[in-house]
N, C-alpha and C positions, 0 to 999 in steps of 0.2 A: 739585269737588263737595263739599257739606257731609257731615258724618257722618250727619246725619238722612237725607239722600238715599241714602247708601250702604246704610242699614239697610232701605230699602223693597225688597220683592221685585221681581224683574224683571217688567216689564209689569203693574204694579199698575193695576187698572182705575179709570177715572174716568167717571162718568155725569154729564153736565151737564143741568141743568134750564133750559129756555128758556121765557119767557112775559113778558107785560106786567106792569107794576106792579100788585100786588094779585091776581095770578093764583094765588097759593097756593104759590109755590115753597118757602117756608120750611116750611109745614105738611106738604106732601106730600114734601118733601125729607127731613124728619126721619123720616116713616113709612117711606119707601123705604130710607133708611140702616139703620134698625132691621131691616127685613125681609131685607136683604142682608148685614147685619153689616159695613157700611161706615161710614166716618167722614163725618158731615155737616159741610160747610164752607159757611158763609154769608158772602159778602163784605160784605153789608149789616150783619150783626151785628158783624163784625170792624171795619168802618169806624166804626160807632156807638161801639164800645168805645174806639177811638182818639180819637174826638171827645170822649167823656166824660172821657178822661184827658188831653186837650189835648196830645197828642203832635204832633210836626211833621207827620206824615202825616195825623193827624186834623184839624189846622187847615187843611191844604191841601184835604182832601176836603170839609170843611164848607162852604167857599166855593161849591162847585158843588152839593152835595146840597141845601142850604137854598134855592138858587135854582131847584131843579127841573131841573138839568142833569146830564148824565152826568159822572162823575169821569174825568179824562184817563187815557189808556191807560198812561202811564208810572207813574202812581200805583197803578193797580189791579194791574198785573202785579207790582209789588213786594209788594203785599199777598198775591197768590196764591203767590208764592215763599215768603213767611213762613208761610202756612197749610199748604202741603204739607210744608215743612221741619219744622213743629212737630208732625207726626204720623208719626214714623218707623216705628211698628209697625202701621200701618193695613193692612188686607187689601184696601181699596178706598175710593174717595171718591165722595160725592154732592156736586157743586158747584153751588150755587144763587146767582144774582146775577152770575155770570161764566161765559162771555163774554157781552157785550151788543152786540158789533159784529164784523164780519168780521175787522178788524185784531186784535181781542182773541182771536178764535178761532185765528187763525194763530199768534199769540204763545203761546197756551196749548199748541199742539202742541209747540213747542220747549221750553217750560218743563217740560211733562209728561215729555218724553223725557229731559231732564237729571236728573229725579228718579226715573227708572226706571218712569214711569207711561205709560199710553196711554188716550186718550179713546175709549171703546168705543161709547158711545151718547149721543145728544142727544134728550131727551124734551121736546116742545113742548106746553105747557099752553095749550089754546085757550079763551080767555074773551072775550066781547064787550066792546066799549068801554063800553057802558051799565052792564054788571055791574061793571066795574073802578071806575067812578066811584062806584057805590053802595057797593061794598066799602070803598074807601079813604076816602071822605068821612066814614064812621062809625068809622074805626079810631082807637083810642087806644093810646098807648105809655106804658110805665112809665118814669119818670125814674130809678128805682133800678136795676132789673134788665134793662130794655129789652124785656120781654115785651109782647105786644100782645093786645088784646081788641077787641070791636066793640060799638058802642052798642046795636045791635038784634039781631044774630045771635049774639053771644057777650058779653053785658053782664057787667060785674063785679058781685059780690055787693053791694058798697057803691059808690054813685056816686063816681067820681073816685079810687077807691082800688084798687090792684093786688091781685088775689087771691093772687098768689104771694109778694110780699114786703111788702105794705102801703105801697108807695111811691105817689107822686102820679102820676095818669094825665093825659096831655095829648095834644092833637092836634099832630102834627109839622107844621112849616111845609110840607113837601112832600106833606102829605095834605090841604091846603086845596083846595077844588074847582078854583080857577083854575090852581093849580100842577099838579093831577092831569091836567087836560086838556093842559097843556104837556108833561108827562111822556109821555102817551099819543102825542102827535104825534111826539115824538122817537123813541119806541119803534118806531112804524110805519116811520119812515125807516131805522132800523137793522136791523130784524128780517128783512126779505126776503133780503138778501144772506147773512145768517147762516144762515138756514134752507136756502138754496140750497147753501151750503158743505157742510153736513152731509148734505143729501139726495144730493149728487153723490158722496159717499163711502159711501153706503148706511147711514149711522148715524142718520138722522132718523126719529123715531117721534112721531106726533101723538096727543094724548090730549084728549078732551072734558073740560074741567075746570070745568063748571058743574054744580051739584047738591049734595047732602049731602056733607060733607067726607069721611066714611068711605068713601062709594061712589067718590068721585074718587080717594082714596088707593089704594083697591083696584085701580082701573083703571091707575093709574100703576105700581103694583107688578107687576101682571100683564104689562104691556107690557115692563117692564125684565127680568122673569124670562124672558119668551119670547125676548128678544134674547140673553140669556145662554145659553139652551138651544140656540140656532141654531148 
């Protein structure tokens, strides 16, 4: 076991966020992590960082992400190990973007245990397919810092320019409408067994995730806190 793993407290909690592409896992995950004083870990952000830096892991992941496919389990689990090991002093984790399949959920149980962690709750962000298409087809990503905005619901102050760092905004290949629909189809094939897995162990909680961002984040936080209190 790594030194980082040894430094984590026994049974350090992990809350996983489940939901389709564009369901708001990143936004609500950050809000939830702040409310619980946990570390927010986004597999998507970490993959994009590796892709920007052209690491071996990034090059492998890019082949699948750019084609609208899920990254293979062996690549994603290596990323999760690196993310958990990189936060030795965390009091807990909010994990968004992983797991995305039953096999990944089962693998996470083993990896979490090895790091002295336990998955305590899975929050499912329920968003309709039509809303996902609307959200993602207007999403813009900064080439510099990786932050996102939206053409209509969260437009930048200057067209094509990131408010945070001044970098160039672009539409990712996996946010093109045809690719979005392919991603949604893949998501539906994978999510039912995953939800059943967490439901069977009493850890699944569903959250209506359409509406104003602050209201949805409040619902997510309330659900998570209610589970902690149980």
